[in-house]
C-alpha positions, 0 to 999 in steps of 0.5 A: 945412840939407841934407846935401851927397850924397858922389858915386856912382858908378853903373855902364852897367848901374843906368844903361839901366834907369832910363833905360828905366823911365823912357822906359816909364813917361813920367815921370821925374821920379816914376822918379828919386825913386823912385832916388834920383837927381836929376832933371837927371841921369836926363834927361841920363841919357836924352838920353846915350843915345838919341843913342848907344844901346850906346855910352852911359855909356862910362865915363871916359877913354873917348870916346862916338862915334856909329856914323858916328864910329865910321866915319869912324875907321876908314877915316882909319886905313884912308887913313893906313895904304895913304899909307903903305904906298905911300910905301913902295913908292915908295922902293922903286921908285925904289932899285930903279930907281937901282940898274938903271943 
């Protein structure tokens, strides 16, 4: 009977180096076996690294985003801030005009 492995956590550096080694050698399965990993896991890490590059392997609780998604989020925040500033200015103008009457 095969022993069930405990869930192990690997740091970002280990994952990146494992992916780079697998790509360099051209055989993810053999690299995975050498490192004591499931080949499916290494393939999943490779796909994540290809998609998110330096943004991959962030850890739990941190969302992974592409550069375009990050820029989109930044622009949405900036747009919201400008809308709020405009609303404040409109209200201030209403107050000033009301006091002039």
